[in-house]
N, C-alpha and C positions, 0 to 999 in steps of 0.2 A: 651371888648372894638365893638363898634358896627357900621356898614356901611352897611344900606341899600341904594340897586342900581334897576331899572328899566331897563325894555329891553322887549316889546315891550307887551305883553299879560303877563306877569311873572315878581314876585320880588325875589330880590333875596338879602339875606341880610346875615353880615356875621359874625361872635360873636369871640373873643376869651375870653379864657382864658389862669391860667397857667401852661395847659397838652396842648396843640392846637387848631387848626382854627376848626372852622365848617361853612358849608352855608348851610344856610333855606334856602328851592327853596318853593316855594309860587304861585297858579296862581290869577293872578293880581281880578278877579272877586271873589277871597272862599276867601281871603289875611283873614290871623285870628291878621298877626303883623300888626296895624292899629295904633302902639303909636308915637309917630315922636321922632325916638330917631339919636343924634347929637357925632360924633366917641367923645369915651373916655367912657362915658355912659355903668354904673353897670343896669344889670337887676336882681335885686335882686328874691328870688327865685328860681333859673333855667328854663326852659323850658322844655317843656312834648311834645313826638312828635315818630314819628318814625324813624326810619334809612333806606336808602335802598340806592342800587348802580344804578346809569342812566349813558348809556355807559363810564363808569367806574369812575363816578365823584361822589365819595360818598355824599348824600346828604342827611339835614334829614326834614319832613312834622310833622307842628307842629302839636298838640293837641286840643291844647289851646292859650288862646291870655297872653303872659306873658307881665310879671309886669312891670307898668312903671317905666325908673329911676330914683333911690332916692337920687344920687350921679352921679360924673364924673370924671371919675380913670387921663384925660387930653389926651395932643398928643399920641396918637401911635404912638411908628417911627419902622418903617420895617425893618425891618433882610436882611444886604448888605452879599450876596451871588454872586457867577459865577452862570452863563448857568452850567456849565459844575457839580458843586454840587446838582445845582435843579434838573438834569436827573438824578443822581445816587443817591439820595437821596429825591426825592420825597416824603414819606412817612415824613418825618420830615416836610418837610414844606405845605401840605395839605392846601387852604385855608387860609392861613396865609397873611401879609402883607411882600411881599418883596421887596427888592431893586438890580435892572443890577445896574453898574455902565459899563460906556463906551461899547453901546449895538450902531452897526453900523445895518441901516435900510436896507434890502437890493433891495427893491423897493419903490418905491415913496410911503405913506403913506400917503393920503390924508380922513383918516374919511372911509371908508369898512369898512367893517370886519375884516379881518386877513393884515396879512403880518409876513415878515418872519426878524428876527433880528437874529443878528452876535456877538456874542465876540471869538475874538482871533479865532480858527476853529471847535465851538460850533454855533448851532445854534438851535433856540423856536421858534414859534411862538405870537405874538402879534396877540389877541382877541381882535375883541373891543365891548366890549359884554355891559355894558353902556351908545353906541352913541355918542362918543367921536369927535367933531371936530374940529381937529385940521392939519395941513402938514407937513408933513418932507419926503424932498426929499430924495432919494435913495440913498446910501454913506456917508451920517450923523449920526455922533454919535449923544449919546444922554444918561442921564442917565432913568431906566425905573420903576418906584414903581406901584403898582399893587398885588391881589393878584396871587396865586401860584393855577391852576388848573388842571383840564386834563378833554381829552374830544375821546372818541373812543381812547386810549392809547394811546394821542399825550398830553404832557405837554404843559401849555401853562402859560402864561399875562393874567391878565387882568384889568390894568391899569381901576383906578376908575374917573380923570377929564383930559381934557388938560393938568395943572399943574401934573399929575405925569409923562407926555412927556418933565422932562427937560432940558437943554444942558449940554450935558457930563464931567463932570467931570478931567479938562486936568493933569495929573500926571507933577511935574513939576522939570525936571532933574537937579539934586543935582552936582555939578560944584568938579570937583578931584583935590583934594589940594594938 
């Protein structure tokens, strides 16, 4: 699985295999990952680079350009979790595609950099890493798909596109018979 997104002068590429997810960080003006990838692409031969921590986030910096994709494994489905689970078990979800259902926006979100989202009594920061342009009013419920991330010990979610902030799943009450 590969997702590549840009934020001003930086490139963020997320890859996943059976063992977990990984954020590959590069500066746009010196990026080694120049191949075009789509969701589900398989990078044969692996990726060679160095591992570091930046403000609590694990980052991988490539030393060589990875190979072009030779196959595609199809759509990547996010892991559905709760904010409480993400906070309690962050290492299990680091840099992986996750989905939080029925979260409420604490404040208006108009594509700014960040907003708090609430699920029950738990809160989390939604950070607009990839410059999404969408609007959600305070108090509205949505499902959020994005990458689990951490910055300065604050666990966050980074949606990829406006489509990752979708109308919330409404539970249907079951009648008592």
